N, C-alpha and C positions, 0 to 999 in steps of 0.2 A: 623540792625533791621528793621522790617516791620510790617505793621498793615493796616487793611482795611480803617481806617480813620485817619485824622491828629490828632484828639483828642486822639484816642486810642494810636497812636505812642507816643504822648507826655507822656500819662500816663505810657506806658511800659518803655520808656526811664527813667523816673523819678525813677520808682521802681528799675530798674537795676543799676542806679547810687547809689541809697541809699544802695542797697544790697552789692555792691562791695565795697563801702566805709566802711561799717560796718564789713564785713567779711574778706576782703583782704586789706583794707587800700589803695585801688586804686581810684584815682580821674578820672572820665570819663568826656571828653569834647565832645560836640556835635559841629562838624564843621559847619561853616556857608557858605552858597552859594557853597558848594562843593558836594552836593549830586549826581549830574550827573557824576562828576569824580569818585566818590566812586563806582557808578553803572558800570562805564566803566571798572574800574579795576577788578571788580567781574565777568565781563562777560568773557567767555572762548574765546581764539583766539585773534587776533591782531586789529580787527575792532569793532566799528568805531573809527577813529582818531579824537580826539577833541584837538586842540591846546591851552590847558590850563595848564600852568606850566608843560611842557613836561619833564623837567629835574629832577623832584622829584616824587617818588611814595609815596602816602600818607599811604597806609597800605601794609605790607609785609606778604604774605601768606606763612606759613611753614607747611609743611605736614610731619608728623612723621610716620615712617613705620619700620617694622622689617621684615628682610628677613630670612626665615627659609628654606635653601636649603635642598631638600630631593630627593632621587633617588630610583628608583625601577626597576624591571624587569618584563616585561609582560610574566609571565610563567603560567603553568597550562594547563587545558584541552582546546583543540581547534579541530575544524573539518577539515577533508581533503576530497578529492575526488579521487575515483579510475578511472581507464581508461575509464570506461563506463560513468562517470560523477556522480555516486551515491555518496551521502554525507555519509562519515564515521566518527563516533564519535558524540560527543555533549559536552555541558558544564555542568560539574557535579556540586554538592553542594559546598558552600563556605566553605573553611577550614582556612583561614587567610589572611594575608597581605604581600605583597612584596613592601616595602616602602609605597607608597599611592595607589598602585595597588591591587585590590582584587584578591585573588587566588582561583580558583575553581578546584576541583579534584574529579573524580569518578573512582572506581576501574576498571571498565570494558571498559573504554574509550580506553586504550591501546590495548587490544585484539581486539576491535571493528575496530581499525585502522591497524589490521594484525600485531600487535607487540606481544611480550611475555606476559605471564600471572602471572609474578611475581612482587612483590612490596617488596622492602627492606626498613626497618626502624631500624636504628642502632644509638647507642650512649651510653655514660657512664650512669650509675645509677643516677637518679634524673634530667636527661636532658630534659625530657618531651616526650620521645618516647612512653611510655605507654599511655599518654593522647591522642596523635594522634591516636594510634591504637584503643582505646576505642571510641573516636569520630567517626571514620570511621565504627566501628562495629555498633554503633547506627544509623548513617546516612544511611548506606547501608541496614540494616535490616528494618528500617522504610520505606525505599523506595521500599521494596518487594524483595530484595536479600535474599536468603536462606543462612544464615551465621552459620558456626561452628567454635567455638574458642576452641583451646587447651590451657588451662589455668593453668600452673604450679604454679603461685603465687596467683591465686584466684582473680585477679584484674577484670576480665571480669564478674565473678560471683557477686562480690561485686557491681559493677555498676548496673547490673540487679536487684539485690535484692533491691537497694535503690530506683531505678525508680518505681519498683513494689510495695514496702512495705513501703517506706518512712523512717520516724524516727524509726520505729519499729526495725530496723536493729541494733539499740543500746541496745536493750533489752538483758540481759545476756543469756536468753534461746534461743534467735533467731538462733544462730550459731549452737547449738546442734540440733534444729529441722531441720535447713537447711541441716546438714550433713545426718540426718535420711531421708530426702526427704519428710517430712509431712507438711511443710509450705504451706499455701494456700488451704489445704484440709478441709473437714468438721470437722475433728478431731483436728484442730490446733486452737490455739488462735490468730494466725497471719494470718490475711486476707489482701489481696492486696488492696492498695489504688487506684491502677490502674489496674483493673481486665483484661481489654483488652490487656495491654502490658504483663501481666503475662500469659495470655492464649496463647500468641505466643512465650513463652519463656520456655525452658527446660534446667535445670542445672543437670548434671550428675556427681555425686562424685564417681570417679572410685574406690576408696578404699572401698566404701560401696557396690560395684556391686557384682553380682554373680560370682562364680568362672568360669573361662573359657571363659569370655566375649572377651578376646583377643586370643583365640585359632586361630592358622593360618588358619584352614579350616573354622572357623566360620566367619572370616572377609574378605574372599575372595569369588568371585561368583563362581569360578571354582576349583574342587578338585585338578586338576594337577598344577594349579597355586598356590593353597595352599601348595602343596608339596615344591615349591621353597621358599615360604615365611617361611615355617617351617624351612627349612635349614638355612636361614638368621637369623631366631630367635635364633636357638640353637647356631649358631656361635657367635651371638652377646651376648647371655647370658654368655657363658663360656670363651669367648676370643679366639683369633686366634690360639694361641699356643696350648691350650688345645683342641680346636676343631680338629687340625691336628692329634692329638693322639687318638681321639674317633670317627673320621669322618666315618670310615668304618662301624662299628656296627650301628651307628645312621642312615647312609643312607640306609643300608640294611633293618633296621626296618621300615623306611619310605616307601620304595618300597613295603615292604610286606603289610602294612596297606592300601596302595592305591590299591594293587592287590586285597585284600579282598573286598574293596569297589567295584571295578569293577565287581567282581564275584557276589556280592549282586545285583548289578544293572542288570547284565545279567539274573540272576535268576527271578527277578521281571518282566523284559521284556518277559521272556520265558513263564510266567504265563498270558500273555495278556496285561500287563501294557504298556502305551505309554512311550516314552523316558522322557518327562517332568514329568509325574506321577511317574515313577520309581526314577528319580533323587530327587524328593521331599520326597518320601518314604524311600529311603535307608539311614540309618544312616551313616553320614560322618565320615571319620577318625579323630582322635583327637591326641593332643600332648601327652596326658595321655596314649593313646594306643601305642604310639611309645615307651615310656618309659617301659610299661608293656611288649611289645614284646622283648625288649633288655633283661629284667629280664627272660623272658622264654628262650631266646637264651642261657644265661648264666646257667640257670638250666639244659637245654639239654646238654650243653658242659660239665657240671661237671658229668652228668651220663654217657657220652661217654668216654670210656677208651682211645679212639684213639685221643682225642682232643689234639691239640699242646698247650704247656704251654704259648706260646706267644699270641695265640688267647684267651685263658682263661683269662690271665692277661689283654688284651685289653677290653673284656667284663666286667670284675669286674671294671676296671677303669671307664668305661662308665656309669655303674649302679650306682656307688658310686657318680660320679660327678652329674648325672641327678637327683638322689633321693635327694641329698643335695640341688640342684638348686630348686626343687619343694617347698622346706621348707623356702625359701627366702622371705622376704616381697615383695609383689606386684607380685612375680612370680605365685602365685595361680591364677592370672588373666588369665594366659595362659594355665593352667593345670586343667582339670576337666574331670570326667568320662562322664558327660552329660553337655556339654557347653550350656549356655543359652545367645545367642547373644542379643544385644539390639534391641528393636522393631524399625522399621523405621517409624518415625512419621515426617510429613511435618509441620515444624514450622519455623518461621522467624529466631529465634534464638536458637542455642544449644551450651551450654558451658559444656565442659568436663573438670572438675577440677581434678588436680593431687595433692590433699591435703596430705602432708606428705612425697611426693617423693623428696628425696634429689638429686638435680642435681649436676653433677660434677663441680667442680670450675676450673679444668684445662681443656683447650680446646685442649690438646694433648692427644689422646686416648691411646698412648703408656704408659702414666703414669697413667691410670685408674685402680682402683681396682674393686673388684667384684660388690659392690654397684653402682658404677659409670657406669659399663657396663650394669647392670640391668637397671638403669634409662634410659640410652640412648636407649636400645632396646625397653623398654616399650613405650617410647615417639614415636619411629618409628612405633610401632604396632598401637598405638593411632591414628597416623597420617593416616595409611592405613584404620583403621576402620572409621575415620572421612570421609576420601574420598569416602568410599562406602555409608555412610550415605547420601551424596550428590548425589542423583540419577540423571539419565539424561532423565527422562520421559518427553514427550511433554505435554504441557498444554496450554489452551486458554489465550492469552494475554488479561488482563482486559480493555485494552484501544482499541487496534486495532481489537481484536477479532480473530487474526491469531494464528495458533498453533505454539508454540516455545518452546525452552528449558528455564526454569526459571534460571536467573543469580544466580550464587552461589559464595561464598567466604569462604576460609578456612584461619583462623588466627592462626598462630603458634607462641607463645611467647617462648622466650628462645630457638630459633630455632638452635643455634650453637650446642646444644646437639645432634641433628639430623644430622647436616651437617659435624660434625667432623669425622665421619667414612665414608669409601668409600661406604658401604651399604646404609647409610643414604643419602649421596649425590646422588646415583643412584636412590634412591626412590623419592627425591625431583626433580631431572631432569625429571623423568617420569611424575610426577605430573604437572610440569610446561608445558611440551610438550603437554600433553593431555588436559591441562586446557583450552586452546583456543578453542579446538574443543567441549569441553563440557560446555563452558561459566562459567568456574570456575577460579577464581583468587586466588592465594596463597599469603597471606600477612605475611611476615617474619619479626619478632621483635627479634633483637639480640643485643648482646654487642660485638660480633666477626663477622667480615665480610670477613675474609680471605677465608673461605670455599665458600662463595657465588662468590667471585671473581674467584675462581678456576673454578666453574660452568660456569661463563660467558666467561672465557678464552677458556675452552674446546669447548663450543659451536662456539665461533669465530674461533678456529682452524679447526672445522669441516665444516665451511662455513654456519652455521645455524644462525637464528635470535637470538639476545641477549634475554634471557628469563626474565630479570629484566627490565620491561619497565619504572619504576619510582623509585626513590631512595630519602629517607629522612634521612640525616645525621645530627644528633644532636651533642651537645657539646662533644668534646674529651678533655681528661685531659693532654695529652702530645703530643709533636711533633711526636713521633713515632706512637702513635695511630692515629693521623691525617694523617700521610703518608700511613697507612694502608687503611684508608677510602677513600682517594682521588680517587683511580681507580673506585669506585662506582659512582662517579660523572663524570667519563670520563675525569678526569683532571690529570696533571702530578704531582706525588707524590713528585717530587724534587723540585717543584716550591714553594719557601717560602710563596709567597702570597696565594697559595692554602691552605697550612698548617695553616697559620695564620688565614684564613677564618673560620676554623673549631674549633677554640680554643677561650677562653676569650681574650680580651673583645668583640670581634666581635660577638660570640654567648653566649647566656645565656639560662636559663631554659625556654622552650617553644618556642625557636627560632631554626631554622635549616637551612641547606643548602639543597635546593630541586632541584633535576634534573627531568625535566618532560619527557614525551614521545618523545619530539623533541630534547632532549639533551640539553635544555636551563637550565642554572643553576642560582639560585638566592636565596638571603636570605629571608626566610619566617617566619613570626611570626604567630604561631598557635593561632587561635582565636575560643574559644569554644562557643562564642556567648551568650549562656544562663547561668544564675546563677545556674540553676538546673543541668546543664551538668558539671559545675564547681565542684559542691558538689559531683556529682555522680562519676566523674572520679578522685576524690582525693585518692591517693594511699599511703599518709602519715599517718601512725597510730596515730600520734599525733594530727593532725588537722581534720582528717576524722570524729570523733564522733561529734565535735561541729558543723562542717559544715553540717553533715547529721542529725541534730536535727530538721530539718524542712521538712514537707511532700511536695513533688513536686505535683503540680496540675496534674490531670488525663489528662486534655486538654492542649496540647502544646501551644495553642493560649494564655494561661493564664501565660506562663512562662515569667520570667524577663530577660530582656536584661542586660549584662554587659555594663553599661554606662560609668563608670569611675572607677578609682583606688579605690575610696571610697567603692565601692561595694565589691572589693576584700577584703579590710581591715574589713569590717563588716562580710563577710563570714568567714574569717580566725579567 
């Protein structure tokens, strides 16, 4: 003990002795003539040496400590330099922890360092892959990236609705008005609590859209490119076996409608219109027109007594198949006499929901039925449309003032439906290859990675750059699933340590194995940081209503940090 004066020291000593005797039954003795030795023992080091009873220590100092060994991997974004010394890349926003090391990741750092434009996020249902996708969608769009999400499960739309409208999402009428597209308008009782966020958000319910929004010639910039897309669409809708039987009449009809368009174009130009003016004025071909032309071919063949029976049967089969196709749910989106494509609007967030579209449960397209083929083809057409929505116009950078292309990101949930077919994989490969040139990253969320590995292997065989620059592999339910995922981490699937690292108990919900752009791999615990994001990204229908019963502040500076597990329990 110490005190500024002897009197105060005596008083403090007396109070301490009484307190310890009353509370702990400990008798405290004050040593006589040993104060200097006590000070000596308390001093650090070995000096000074005082020869007073050197054989005995009066007080033994014991220090109690607990060692908590932790390990982490320094993974995530980093910069590099090209041959001329220019710095490539940057450190993106915080997404979680690797041990005690913070992990930073931005979608466009990989392409900025001359790597592929793809990101893979895979795992079993409930493992946390959707939460990471939603976190990146929010982070990137708030940072200025133009983001489009293809949303079969309506998770992205639900997050946007909550951040814009708060607890109003629990109102029984909210979902109906959201599907009708009236929320936030002057005619709706639902008004945003965060008007600025909602002004930069667009949610498109494809089921409520106009007929023909996915017409092949409406979603492609070039008519002749639309002809190739139309062929892919018809083959995808009816399946390869049936396509081989009706391919000839359908191909003839497509060539006919394209020739008619070229004739209309030439006629307008002959009247003095410029090429651009004529292209804007001439009605484009449509998938509806293709079907109509086949019907006309059939009618002409029936009237022609010299028509061969096999040709007549071929035309009759084509008409029957395509007319029945037009009546299938969602197929109307690709067939209309006068297609009305979506208007191109520049917003930070666009979510295209596929409410009601039943995705195939089997990842083998050979086992698909007609509804499965329809869903896969529709998703491919939506992906093409979304890619067109992300234009490549130059605009002024708000910080540097230089003209540049705004960074863009396309999020595709349940992407295995696209990659399961050769046409879908080809579409994805083109998107990934062109993405780096157009500053567009494709973020793929899936439960199946086999087809993504095929794309990577094909690129490697061709000597190209791997297109998936980063991979987030969440919890796998079995050893076989873990073995299929291991190649995405650039690790040996036959190594038991690798498969064990992808399963319980090493991984749990919200924890993944992350391979960064430098092929470094480490366990990463995703951290949503804010309570508001925890509520907004909740995809569990049982816990979501209670969590989303609180309005999020419009100002992010007022959001609450997740400080401890108590916050999670209160939120749940």
